[in-house]
C-alpha positions as CSV (number, residue, x, y, z in Angstrom):
1,M,0.0,0.0,0.0
2,F,2.8,2.4,0.9
3,E,4.6,1.4,-2.2
4,Y,1.6,2.5,-4.3
5,F,1.6,5.9,-2.4
6,S,5.3,6.5,-3.2
7,K,4.9,5.6,-6.8
8,H,1.8,7.7,-7.3
9,F,2.7,10.5,-4.9
10,D,2.4,13.3,-7.5
11,M,-1.1,12.2,-8.6
12,L,-2.4,11.8,-5.1
13,M,-1.0,15.1,-3.9
14,E,-2.4,16.9,-6.9
15,A,-5.9,15.5,-6.1
16,F,-5.3,16.3,-2.4
17,L,-4.4,20.0,-3.1
18,E,-7.4,20.3,-5.5
19,H,-9.7,19.0,-2.8
20,L,-8.2,21.5,-0.3
21,G,-8.8,24.3,-2.8
22,I,-12.5,23.3,-3.2
23,V,-13.0,23.1,0.5
24,F,-11.2,26.4,1.2
25,S,-13.0,28.3,-1.6
26,T,-16.4,26.9,-0.6
27,L,-15.8,27.8,3.1
28,L,-14.7,31.3,2.3
29,I,-17.8,32.1,0.3
30,S,-20.1,30.2,2.6
31,I,-19.0,32.1,5.8
32,T,-19.2,35.4,4.0
33,L,-22.7,34.7,2.7
34,A,-23.9,33.3,6.0
35,A,-22.6,36.3,7.9
36,I,-24.5,38.7,5.6
37,I,-27.7,36.7,5.9
38,C,-27.3,36.5,9.7
39,W,-26.9,40.3,10.0
40,F,-30.4,40.8,8.4
41,L,-31.9,38.0,10.5
42,L,-30.8,39.5,13.9
43,K,-34.0,41.6,14.1
44,S,-36.4,38.7,13.7
45,E,-36.4,35.3,15.3
46,R,-39.4,34.3,13.1
47,A,-37.5,35.2,9.9
48,T,-34.5,33.2,11.3
49,N,-36.7,30.1,11.7
50,I,-38.1,30.4,8.2
51,V,-34.6,30.8,6.6
52,V,-33.2,27.9,8.6
53,N,-36.1,25.7,7.6
54,V,-35.7,26.6,3.9
55,F,-32.0,25.8,4.0
56,S,-32.7,22.6,5.9
57,E,-34.9,21.5,3.0
58,V,-32.1,22.3,0.6
59,Y,-29.7,20.3,2.7
60,S,-32.0,17.3,2.5
61,I,-31.8,17.3,-1.4
62,P,-29.3,14.6,-2.6
63,S,-26.2,16.3,-3.9
64,L,-26.2,14.5,-7.2
65,A,-29.7,15.8,-7.8
66,L,-28.7,19.3,-7.0
67,F,-25.6,19.1,-9.2
68,A,-27.8,17.8,-12.1
69,L,-30.3,20.7,-11.6
70,L,-27.6,23.3,-11.9
71,I,-25.4,21.8,-14.7
72,P,-27.6,23.2,-17.5
73,L,-27.3,26.7,-15.9
74,L,-23.7,26.7,-14.7
75,G,-22.0,23.9,-16.6
76,L,-19.6,21.2,-15.4
77,G,-16.7,21.5,-12.9
78,N,-16.3,23.9,-10.0
79,K,-18.7,26.4,-11.5
80,T,-21.5,24.1,-10.3
81,A,-19.8,22.2,-7.5
82,I,-18.9,25.3,-5.4
83,P,-22.3,27.0,-5.5
84,V,-24.0,23.7,-4.5
85,L,-21.5,23.2,-1.6
86,V,-22.1,26.8,-0.5
87,L,-25.9,26.2,-0.5
88,Y,-25.5,23.1,1.7
89,N,-23.3,24.9,4.1
90,Q,-25.8,27.7,4.7
91,Y,-28.0,25.4,6.8
92,L,-25.1,24.4,9.1
93,L,-23.6,27.9,9.4
94,I,-26.8,30.0,9.8
95,R,-28.3,27.6,12.3
96,N,-25.2,27.7,14.5
97,F,-24.4,31.4,14.0
98,M,-27.9,32.4,14.9
99,T,-28.2,30.0,17.8
100,G,-25.0,31.5,19.3
101,M,-26.2,35.1,18.7
102,Q,-29.7,34.6,20.1
103,N,-28.5,32.7,23.2
104,V,-26.5,35.7,24.5
105,D,-27.7,36.7,27.9
106,K,-30.3,39.5,27.4
107,S,-28.9,41.3,30.6
108,I,-25.5,41.6,28.9
109,L,-27.1,43.2,25.9
110,E,-28.9,45.6,28.2
111,A,-25.7,46.4,29.9
112,G,-24.1,47.2,26.5
113,T,-27.1,49.4,25.5
114,G,-26.9,51.2,28.9
115,M,-23.3,52.0,28.1
116,G,-24.5,53.8,24.9
117,M,-23.4,51.1,22.4
118,S,-24.9,51.2,18.9
119,K,-26.4,48.1,17.3
120,W,-23.1,47.5,15.3
121,Q,-21.1,47.7,18.5
122,L,-23.4,45.4,20.4
123,V,-23.1,42.8,17.6
124,T,-19.3,43.1,17.1
125,R,-18.2,43.6,20.6
126,V,-20.8,41.6,22.6
127,Q,-22.8,39.1,20.6
128,L,-20.1,38.0,18.2
129,P,-17.4,37.2,20.8
130,L,-20.0,35.5,23.1
131,A,-21.4,33.5,20.2
132,M,-17.9,32.4,19.0
133,P,-18.1,28.8,20.3
134,S,-21.3,28.2,18.4
135,I,-19.9,29.9,15.3
136,I,-16.8,27.8,15.4
137,A,-18.9,24.6,15.8
138,G,-20.8,25.6,12.7
139,I,-17.6,26.1,10.7
140,R,-16.3,22.8,11.9
141,L,-19.4,21.0,10.7
142,A,-19.3,22.8,7.4
143,I,-15.7,21.8,6.7
144,I,-16.5,18.1,7.5
145,S,-19.7,18.2,5.3
146,T,-17.9,20.0,2.4
147,T,-15.0,17.5,2.5
148,G,-17.4,14.6,2.1
149,I,-19.8,16.1,-0.4
150,A,-16.9,17.5,-2.5
151,T,-15.9,13.9,-3.4
152,I,-19.2,13.4,-5.1
153,A,-18.5,16.6,-7.1
154,A,-15.9,14.6,-9.1
155,T,-18.9,13.1,-11.0
156,I,-19.3,16.5,-12.7
157,N,-15.5,16.9,-13.3
158,A,-14.8,19.1,-10.3
159,G,-11.6,17.2,-9.5
160,G,-10.2,16.6,-6.1
161,L,-10.0,13.3,-4.2
162,G,-13.3,12.3,-5.6
163,K,-11.7,11.5,-9.0
164,I,-9.3,9.2,-7.2
165,L,-12.1,7.4,-5.5
166,L,-14.3,7.2,-8.6
167,S,-11.3,5.9,-10.7
168,G,-10.7,3.3,-8.0
169,L,-14.3,2.2,-8.0
170,R,-14.4,1.9,-11.8
171,T,-11.2,-0.1,-12.0
172,M,-11.6,-1.9,-8.7
173,N,-8.3,-0.5,-7.6
174,T,-8.3,-1.0,-3.8
175,Y,-5.2,1.2,-3.3
176,K,-6.9,4.2,-5.0
177,I,-10.0,3.8,-2.8
178,I,-8.0,3.4,0.4
179,W,-5.7,6.4,-0.2
180,G,-8.5,8.6,-1.5
181,T,-10.4,7.8,1.7
182,I,-7.4,8.3,4.0
183,L,-6.6,11.7,2.5
184,C,-10.2,12.9,2.8
185,V,-10.2,11.7,6.5
186,I,-7.0,13.6,7.1
187,I,-8.5,16.9,5.9
188,A,-11.7,16.4,8.0
189,L,-9.8,15.1,11.1
190,V,-7.2,17.9,11.2
191,A,-9.8,20.6,10.7
192,D,-12.0,19.0,13.3
193,T,-9.2,18.7,15.9
194,I,-8.0,22.3,15.5
195,L,-11.5,23.8,15.6
196,R,-12.5,21.7,18.6
197,L,-9.5,23.0,20.5
198,L,-10.4,26.6,19.4
199,E,-14.0,26.0,20.5
200,K,-12.9,25.0,24.0
201,K,-10.6,28.0,24.3
202,T,-13.4,30.4,23.3
203,K,-15.8,28.8,25.8
204,A,-13.3,29.4,28.6
205,Y,-12.8,33.0,27.4
206,N,-16.6,33.5,27.2
207,T,-17.1,32.5,30.8
208,H,-14.6,35.3,31.8
209,L,-16.2,37.8,29.3
210,Q,-19.8,37.1,30.6
211,T,-18.7,37.6,34.2
212,S,-17.0,40.9,33.3
213,W,-20.2,42.2,31.5
214,L,-22.5,41.2,34.4
215,L,-20.1,42.8,36.9
216,N,-20.1,46.0,34.8
217,K,-23.9,46.0,34.8
218,R,-24.1,45.5,38.6
219,C,-21.6,48.3,39.1
220,S,-23.6,50.7,36.8
221,F,-26.7,50.1,38.9
222,E,-24.8,50.7,42.2
């Protein structure tokens, strides 16, 4: 097995880097879009529920079906693969982003308002830092989901590790299937480990931050 890896190192690394590129590009667009949508949803919990439900329905659509629907409009390759992956990520990201933002203690928001903070300041200085564990959890889930679904995108010529897996399945080449799977797992596992550690650190920081805000509120009343 390792002999196959050494002989086909260039081919495997090319597919690995292509897959990383798909995941990174998708994640960058997904987070930006989710952040914009969440900004408009902050005013209404009802609108949040509607949007999350809509994206949950999109998330339930089989990826091959969604690829097939968009191919006539966008064509083959990443032009279709990345938009589909971005759509899937919106459910995971918006749900977690908004859960974190909405679960911030109302008394902390009142303390910020009492200090004369604008809406923008409340969001960026209070809600966003306190919601960070939930936000990171959403990003972690999005990376894992994207890494897996991106392999299916090889069926529409998007490249990545999916083409190694599909080639292995067509030719019954066990080594291709094993190494394609291992490299996918490495991407998901490394990202998951790093983001879990970051999530734990932000939770510890949040405990300190919430205590500080509540103390500030108490002092302002005294």
